[in-house]
C-alpha positions in Angstrom: 0.0 0.0 0.0 1.3 3.4 -0.9 2.0 5.6 2.2 1.6 9.4 2.3 2.8 11.6 5.1 0.5 14.6 5.7 2.0 17.4 7.8 -0.2 20.3 8.9 -0.9 22.1 12.2 -4.5 22.6 11.3 -6.3 19.6 12.7 -9.5 20.1 10.6 -7.6 20.2 7.4 -5.3 17.4 8.4 -8.2 15.2 9.3 -10.0 16.1 6.1 -7.1 15.3 3.9 -6.5 12.0 5.8 -10.1 10.9 5.3 -10.1 11.7 1.6 -6.8 9.9 0.9 -7.8 6.9 2.9 -10.9 6.6 0.7 -8.6 6.6 -2.3 -6.8 3.6 -0.9 -3.7 5.2 0.5 -2.0 4.5 3.9 -1.9 7.9 5.6 0.6 9.0 8.3 0.0 12.4 9.9 2.1 14.9 11.8 1.1 18.2 13.3 4.4 20.0 12.9 7.6 20.1 11.0 9.7 18.5 13.8 7.5 15.4 14.0 7.2 15.3 10.3 10.9 15.2 9.8 11.3 12.4 12.3 8.5 10.3 10.8 9.8 10.9 7.2 13.3 9.7 8.2 11.9 6.7 10.0 9.3 5.4 7.6 10.4 6.9 4.3 6.9 7.5 2.9 6.1 7.3 -0.8 5.0 11.0 -0.8 4.9 14.0 1.5 2.2 16.7 1.7 3.2 19.6 4.0 1.8 22.9 5.0 4.2 25.9 4.7 3.3 28.0 7.8 3.7 25.9 10.9 5.0 26.8 14.4 8.6 25.8 15.0 10.0 24.2 12.0 8.1 25.5 9.0 7.6 23.7 5.6 10.5 25.4 4.0 12.9 24.4 6.8 11.5 20.8 6.7 12.0 20.5 2.9 15.5 21.9 3.2 16.5 19.3 5.8 14.9 16.5 3.8 16.7 17.6 0.7 20.1 17.6 2.4 19.7 13.8 3.0 20.4 11.8 -0.1 17.7 9.3 0.9 14.8 11.5 1.9 15.6 14.0 -0.9 14.1 11.6 -3.4 10.6 11.5 -1.7 8.0 13.5 -3.8 7.0 16.6 -1.9 3.9 18.8 -2.3 3.5 22.1 -0.5 0.2 23.4 0.9 -0.1 27.1 1.6 -2.5 29.9 2.0 0.1 32.2 0.4 -0.3 33.0 -3.3 2.6 35.5 -3.8 5.0 34.6 -6.6 8.1 34.8 -4.4 6.7 32.1 -2.0 5.9 29.8 -4.9 9.4 30.3 -6.3 11.0 29.6 -2.9 9.3 26.3 -2.6 10.3 25.2 -6.1 13.9 26.2 -5.5 14.0 24.0 -2.4 13.0 21.0 -4.6 9.2 20.8 -4.0 7.4 18.9 -6.8 4.1 20.7 -6.6 2.4 23.6 -4.8 -1.3 23.8 -3.9 -2.8 27.0 -2.7 -5.6 26.8 0.0 -8.4 26.5 -0.4 -8.1 23.8 -3.0 -10.4 21.1 -4.4 -9.9 17.5 -3.6 -9.7 16.7 -7.3 -6.7 19.0 -7.5 -5.0 17.2 -4.6 -5.8 13.8 -6.2 -4.4 14.9 -9.5 -1.2 16.3 -8.0 -0.6 13.1 -6.0 -1.2 10.8 -9.0 1.2 12.7 -11.2 4.0 12.6 -8.7 3.5 8.9 -7.9 3.6 8.0 -11.6 6.9 9.9 -12.0 8.2 8.2 -8.9 7.4 4.8 -10.3 9.2 5.6 -13.5 12.3 6.6 -11.6 12.1 3.3 -9.6 11.7 1.3 -12.8 14.7 3.1 -14.3 16.8 2.4 -11.3 15.8 -1.3 -11.3 16.8 -1.6 -15.0 20.1 0.1 -14.4 20.8 -2.3 -11.5 20.0 -5.3 -13.6 22.3 -4.1 -16.4 25.1 -3.3 -13.9 27.0 -6.6 -13.7 30.2 -6.7 -11.8 32.9 -9.2 -12.9 33.0 -12.4 -10.8 36.4 -11.4 -9.5 34.9 -8.2 -8.0 32.9 -10.2 -5.4 35.8 -12.5 -4.7 38.0 -9.4 -4.1 39.1 -7.8 -0.9 39.0 -4.3 0.6 41.5 -2.8 2.9 40.3 -1.0 6.1 42.1 0.3 9.1 41.0 -0.9 12.5 42.5 1.2 15.3 45.2 2.3 12.9 46.1 -1.3 11.8 45.5 -2.2 8.1 43.2 -5.2 7.7 42.0 -7.0 4.5 38.5 -8.4 4.4 36.6 -10.2 1.6 33.5 -8.5 0.2 31.7 -11.8 0.6 32.4 -11.8 4.4 30.7 -8.5 4.9 27.1 -9.1 6.2 26.0 -5.5 6.5 27.2 -1.9 7.4 25.7 0.8 9.6 26.4 4.5 9.6 27.8 6.1 12.8 28.2 9.8 12.0 31.5 10.1 10.0 32.3 6.4 10.7 30.6 3.1 9.9 30.3 -0.2 11.6 31.3 -3.3 9.5 29.6 -6.5 10.6 31.1 -9.7 9.3 29.6 -13.1 8.7 31.6 -14.5 11.7 30.0 -11.9 14.0 33.0 -9.6 14.2 32.1 -5.9 14.4 34.6 -3.2 13.5 34.4 0.6 13.5 35.9 2.2 10.3 36.5 5.8 9.3 34.5 5.5 6.1 31.0 6.8 5.2 28.2 4.7 3.7 28.5 6.8 0.5 32.2 5.8 0.3 31.2 2.2 0.8 28.6 2.4 -1.9 31.4 3.5 -4.3 33.5 0.5 -3.2 31.2 -2.4 -2.9 30.0 -4.6 -5.8 26.6 -3.1 -6.8 25.1 -6.4 -7.7 25.5 -7.8 -4.2 25.1 -4.8 -1.8 22.1 -2.5 -1.5 21.2 0.4 0.9 17.9 -0.3 2.6 17.9 2.7 4.9 19.9 6.0 5.1 22.0 4.3 7.7 22.2 0.7 6.5 23.7 -1.3 3.6 23.2 -5.1 3.4 24.7 -8.0 1.5 21.8 -9.6 -0.2 23.4 -13.0 0.0 22.7 -13.0 3.8 19.0 -12.3 3.5 16.9 -14.9 5.2 13.5 -13.4 4.5 11.5 -10.3 3.7 8.4 -9.6 5.7 5.7 -6.9 5.9 5.8 -4.9 9.1 2.5 -3.3 10.0 1.0 -1.2 7.2 3.8 1.2 6.7 7.0 -0.7 6.0 8.8 -4.0 5.8 11.6 -5.8 7.6 14.6 -7.7 6.4 15.9 -10.6 8.4 19.6 -11.5 7.9 21.0 -14.9 8.6 22.4 -15.2 12.1 21.0 -11.9 13.2 18.5 -11.6 16.1 17.2 -8.1 15.1 15.4 -7.2 11.9 16.1 -4.2 9.7 13.2 -2.0 8.9 12.9 -0.7 5.3 10.2 1.3 3.5 8.0 0.2 0.7 10.2 1.9 -1.9 13.3 0.1 -0.8 11.4 -3.1 -0.4 10.4 -3.0 -4.1 14.0 -2.4 -5.2 15.3 -5.2 -2.9 12.6 -7.6 -4.0 13.9 -7.2 -7.6 17.4 -8.1 -6.5 16.4 -10.8 -4.0 
């Protein structure tokens, strides 16, 4: 089910939009301010975000700016809702990366149309990504290769195939091996993505990359997201519907 995050401090409008979208078959998550909206967006990675501009605390512009600064949440389609109609406000939203802009009051058919257009474009991007990943084939020797890391200043060579998953830790990352060994490395997940064989490793969250050879099962988790269980791991890894669809293609 497609999930949509609605962020608005007006409880009447928030409830109205939620009711309408649920009738259209969407799973709706709500937040009453920008701070809560940012936390929910990062946690659940919804398929689309609808946000008011003027809210107490973190406003819609600040919210969009923070989401755009993260390479994962920056890709989520974003629609602004505002009672402002001045040209400069419209331009500001577009410059921050908003995909659409609806001025209050608006008709439900306008909202429905805007959502459908953005979701169709999003599906095209996902399909393109999946095709590119299928076409991207690393040589067999790549996965049989090694990578050199430094653990407490000491160089160490590990096989790509021994890496079960990686987790971000600010400027560092944790490398978890198949034998249970866990090491802290001065390397970001973006640097790991540029190093690891693309046909075996995939990012499932802004802070996690997994080796698909260690996937034991994929399961739906409530109505908002999914979980990946890795072999030999007690805890599951939560992923969004978007990353689930990408991972399903690989797995």
